[in-house]
C-alpha positions in Angstrom: 97.1 139.5 101.9 94.1 139.1 103.8 91.4 141.9 103.2 88.7 142.7 106.0 84.9 143.5 104.8 83.7 146.9 106.5 81.8 145.6 108.7 84.4 143.2 110.2 86.7 146.3 110.8 83.4 147.4 112.9 83.2 144.4 114.8 86.9 144.4 115.6 86.8 148.0 116.6 84.1 147.5 119.0 86.0 144.2 120.4 88.8 145.9 121.0 87.0 149.2 122.9 85.5 146.6 125.0 88.8 144.8 125.7 90.4 147.9 127.4 89.4 148.7 130.8 87.4 152.2 131.2 90.2 153.6 133.2 92.8 153.1 130.4 90.6 155.4 128.1 91.0 158.3 130.7 94.1 159.5 131.7 96.6 157.3 132.9 98.4 160.2 134.4 95.6 161.0 136.7 95.5 157.6 138.2 99.3 157.5 139.0 99.0 161.0 140.7 96.3 160.2 142.6 97.8 156.6 143.9 100.2 156.3 146.6 103.7 155.4 144.4 106.3 153.8 146.1 110.0 153.1 145.0 111.6 151.0 147.8 115.3 151.3 145.9 117.1 154.0 144.3 120.9 154.6 144.9 121.4 158.0 144.1 122.9 159.1 147.5 125.9 157.8 145.7 125.5 160.6 143.6 125.4 163.1 146.3 128.8 161.5 147.2 130.3 162.9 144.2 129.0 166.3 144.5 126.3 166.2 142.3 123.2 168.7 143.2 120.0 166.4 142.9 117.8 169.2 144.1 117.4 170.4 140.7 116.8 168.6 137.2 120.3 166.9 136.6 121.5 166.2 133.0 122.9 162.8 133.9 121.8 159.9 136.3 118.1 158.7 137.0 116.5 160.4 139.9 116.8 163.9 141.2 114.1 165.5 143.1 112.3 167.5 140.2 112.0 164.1 138.1 110.7 162.3 141.3 107.7 164.6 141.3 107.3 164.5 137.9 107.1 160.4 138.2 104.5 160.6 141.0 107.2 159.3 143.5 105.2 159.9 147.3 107.7 157.4 149.1 111.5 156.6 148.2 113.6 154.5 149.8 117.0 156.0 149.7 119.5 153.1 149.8 122.2 153.1 151.9 125.1 151.1 150.5 128.4 150.7 152.4 131.2 149.7 149.9 133.3 146.8 150.4 135.9 147.6 148.0 136.0 151.1 149.1 135.8 152.8 152.4 134.1 156.3 152.5 135.5 157.2 155.2 136.5 154.5 157.2 134.3 151.4 158.5 131.5 149.9 157.0 129.1 151.5 159.8 130.9 155.0 159.3 130.5 154.6 155.6 126.7 154.1 156.7 126.4 156.9 158.8 128.2 159.4 156.6 125.8 158.1 153.5 122.5 159.1 156.1 124.8 162.6 156.7 124.1 163.5 153.2 120.7 162.8 153.3 119.8 164.6 156.0 121.8 167.7 154.2 119.6 167.2 151.2 116.4 167.0 153.3 117.4 170.2 155.1 118.1 172.0 152.0 114.8 171.8 150.5 112.5 171.3 153.1 109.6 172.7 151.0 110.1 169.4 148.5 110.8 166.3 150.7 110.8 165.4 154.4 112.4 162.6 156.5 110.2 160.0 156.9 110.0 157.0 159.4 106.2 155.9 160.3 102.9 156.1 158.2 102.0 159.3 159.9 105.2 161.0 158.4 103.6 159.3 154.9 100.6 161.2 155.4 102.0 164.3 156.7 104.2 164.4 153.4 101.0 164.0 151.3 99.2 166.6 152.8 102.3 168.9 152.2 103.2 167.7 148.8 106.5 166.5 150.0 108.5 163.3 149.1 108.8 161.0 151.8 112.3 160.1 152.1 113.0 156.7 153.7 116.5 154.8 154.4 117.1 151.1 153.3 120.7 150.2 154.1 122.0 147.5 151.4 124.2 145.4 153.3 124.3 143.9 156.7 127.9 144.8 156.8 126.9 147.9 158.3 125.9 146.9 161.4 129.3 145.0 161.8 128.0 142.5 164.0 126.4 144.9 166.6 122.9 144.7 167.8 123.7 148.3 169.1 124.6 149.3 165.7 121.6 147.9 164.7 119.7 149.9 167.3 121.7 153.2 166.3 120.7 152.6 162.1 117.2 152.4 163.4 117.0 155.5 165.4 118.9 157.4 162.5 115.5 156.3 160.5 116.5 152.7 158.9 113.5 151.1 158.1 114.8 148.0 156.2 118.4 146.0 155.9 119.2 144.0 153.2 121.0 141.5 155.0 123.5 141.4 152.1 125.2 142.9 149.2 126.6 140.5 147.0 129.3 139.9 149.5 128.5 137.7 152.5 129.0 138.9 155.6 129.9 136.7 159.0 126.3 136.0 160.0 124.2 136.1 156.3 125.3 134.5 153.1 124.8 136.1 149.7 122.8 134.8 146.7 126.4 135.9 144.7 128.5 133.8 147.1 125.7 130.8 147.7 125.9 130.3 143.6 129.6 130.5 143.4 131.0 126.8 143.4 134.2 128.4 144.8 132.7 129.9 147.9 133.7 128.3 150.9 132.2 129.9 153.6 129.0 129.1 155.7 125.6 129.3 153.9 122.5 130.8 155.5 121.9 132.4 158.8 124.2 132.0 161.9 122.7 131.9 165.4 123.7 135.5 165.5 122.1 136.2 162.3 118.9 135.0 163.8 119.5 137.3 166.3 119.7 139.9 163.6 116.4 139.2 162.5 114.4 138.5 165.5 115.6 142.3 166.9 114.4 143.7 163.2 111.3 142.2 164.1 111.3 143.8 167.6 112.6 147.2 166.3 109.7 147.2 163.5 112.4 147.2 160.7 111.8 145.3 157.7 113.5 142.4 156.6 115.1 142.7 153.2 116.1 139.4 151.3 117.1 140.9 147.9 120.7 139.7 147.3 120.6 136.9 149.6 121.3 133.2 149.0 118.7 130.6 149.2 119.3 129.1 152.2 119.4 132.5 154.2 116.4 133.1 152.2 114.8 129.9 154.1 116.3 130.7 157.5 114.8 133.9 157.2 110.9 132.9 156.7 111.7 130.5 159.0 113.0 132.6 161.8 110.7 135.9 161.0 107.5 136.7 162.7 107.1 139.7 160.5 106.5 139.6 156.5 109.4 139.7 154.7 110.4 141.9 151.6 112.6 141.6 148.2 113.6 145.5 148.1 114.8 145.2 144.2 114.6 141.5 142.6 112.7 140.2 140.0 111.4 136.4 138.6 113.9 133.5 138.2 111.4 131.9 136.1 111.5 134.3 133.1 115.2 135.2 133.8 117.3 132.8 135.5 119.7 135.0 136.9 121.2 134.4 140.6 119.8 137.4 142.0 116.1 136.8 141.3 113.9 134.5 143.2 112.3 131.3 141.9 108.9 130.0 142.1 109.1 128.5 145.8 110.5 131.4 147.0 108.1 133.8 145.5 105.1 131.8 147.3 107.0 131.4 150.9 106.8 135.3 150.7 103.4 135.0 149.5 103.0 132.7 152.6 104.8 135.2 154.9 102.8 138.1 153.8 105.6 139.9 152.1 106.0 141.4 148.9 108.8 141.0 145.9 109.7 144.9 144.7 110.4 144.5 140.8 114.2 145.7 139.6 114.2 147.7 136.3 117.7 146.4 135.7 117.1 144.5 132.1 119.9 142.3 133.1 117.6 140.5 135.9 114.6 141.0 133.3 115.9 139.1 130.2 118.8 136.8 130.4 119.7 137.1 126.3 119.7 140.8 127.2 122.5 140.2 130.0 124.7 137.7 128.0 124.4 140.5 125.1 125.3 143.6 127.2 127.7 141.7 129.3 129.8 141.2 125.8 128.9 144.8 124.8 130.7 146.0 128.4 133.7 143.7 127.7 134.7 144.9 124.0 134.0 148.3 125.4 136.3 148.2 127.8 139.3 150.0 126.4 137.4 153.4 125.3 136.1 153.4 128.9 139.1 152.9 130.6 140.7 155.8 128.4 137.9 158.2 129.7 138.3 156.9 133.5 142.6 158.4 132.6 141.0 161.5 130.8 138.5 162.9 133.4 139.1 160.8 136.7 137.5 157.7 137.7 135.1 159.6 140.4 134.4 162.7 138.4 130.8 163.5 136.8 132.2 164.0 133.5 133.5 160.5 133.4 130.2 159.5 134.6 128.5 161.2 132.1 130.8 160.4 129.2 130.2 156.6 130.1 127.0 156.8 130.3 126.5 158.5 126.3 128.4 155.7 124.9 127.0 152.9 126.2 123.9 154.5 125.6 124.9 154.6 121.9 125.6 150.8 122.2 122.9 149.5 123.8 119.8 151.2 122.2 119.7 148.4 119.6 119.2 145.8 122.3 117.8 147.7 124.8 114.3 145.8 125.9 111.2 148.1 126.6 109.0 148.6 129.4 106.6 145.2 128.6 109.6 143.0 129.9 109.4 144.7 133.6 105.4 144.1 132.9 106.1 140.4 132.1 107.9 139.9 135.5 105.1 141.8 137.4 102.4 139.7 135.6 104.4 136.4 136.2 104.1 137.0 140.0 100.7 138.4 140.1 99.5 135.0 138.3 101.7 133.5 140.7 101.0 134.3 144.1 98.6 136.9 143.7 98.1 140.7 143.4 99.2 141.4 146.9 102.8 140.7 146.4 104.3 142.7 144.2 105.5 146.5 143.8 108.3 148.4 142.5 112.0 148.7 143.6 113.6 150.5 140.5 117.7 150.5 141.6 117.6 153.2 139.8 121.2 155.0 139.9 122.5 151.6 141.0 121.7 150.4 137.6 123.7 151.4 134.5 120.6 150.9 131.8 116.9 150.5 132.3 113.8 149.3 129.8 113.2 151.8 127.0 109.8 153.7 128.3 111.0 153.8 132.1 114.7 155.2 131.6 114.7 157.2 134.8 112.1 158.1 137.8 110.4 160.8 135.8 108.9 158.1 133.8 107.0 155.8 136.7 103.7 156.7 135.0 104.5 154.6 132.1 104.1 151.8 134.3 100.4 152.7 135.2 99.6 153.5 131.4 101.1 149.8 130.7 99.2 148.1 133.4 96.0 150.0 132.4 96.5 148.5 128.7 96.8 145.1 129.7 93.9 145.3 131.7 94.6 145.7 135.2 91.9 147.4 137.6 92.3 150.5 139.5 92.5 148.8 142.5 95.1 146.3 141.5 97.3 149.1 140.2 97.0 151.0 143.5 98.5 147.9 145.3 101.1 147.4 143.1 102.2 150.9 143.1 102.0 151.5 146.9 99.1 149.9 148.3 101.2 146.8 148.9 104.3 148.4 150.6 101.4 150.1 153.1 100.3 147.1 154.1 103.4 145.2 155.0 104.8 148.4 156.5 102.0 148.8 159.0 102.3 145.0 159.9 105.8 145.3 160.6 105.8 148.4 162.3 102.5 148.0 164.3 101.9 151.4 163.0 98.0 151.7 161.8 
């Protein structure tokens, strides 16, 4: 065992104090609360569909309005996901419209907490009034049902980005899941109509989102778009080789385009070894989860809470912590620069998150970790929300 003399301990202490940025020695929460904080993707509208009141603190789930405020979130993109496996109430377009209706009901019921936002001016107004600025992002180009007219309607209702695909490809863009599936026989990339969609989104001032898109679709988008492109909830493939993540060449192309990748918090996209262990655990847990589904019903709050509690009891020993999220952030910063990374949690669309950032109320912990790793205040402000504002202004021509 090594023994250190008192003078060595003093030198080491002075060195460590100097190595920590000045901001980190102050209250990281103050920095976080004073910064513009943007979360580019949360699936909490799915819980609204199950009758959950997210205007108050909820015992389940990862997002509610109370925890958004605790997390210092100023701008929240609410994901509208038309489910290809279940029609609520009917077509993909109608599902999307219905989910927007539900968000609007939430906003009308809580005018002191949240407001509908579509522009930079709206963000500024929300900040003045201490409200959350609620934006809409559609997760899946199936929502437009091959119609530029329906794209226009979605824009008019407040949609400010569309993820071109979810895991399912549509008639004009192929998904990452399909492009990496050897059995997939459909088209790859954008069709001519797909290119029309991109050009029309550029004209409208709607952000083009390549999260979930296949590599060929990604390349076609970069070639077609005249505006910066985003990945609303993706991570770095070099650190976790999951088909949902972006390879170095994609990250470089996105940066050259002026775009931003917003980091997904799902540990399966952050750590491949965890993903393997978690999938095995889920397979082993299936009989018990199926019994809960029979007992409570598949679409009940009780089922979801019991399911989450059971899975958490099994995943605690293998669950990675917030450092794994920082590693992806730091990798992208070192690869393409601090102007091209942000946050896209995917909360309420993911079953588990890293320890230390398990719900939206813990967002200040990201600021703490960045400070501890020596990130400057200006860099932190960019990552928390500044990079989004740059892209949003460029896409919308909103100054």
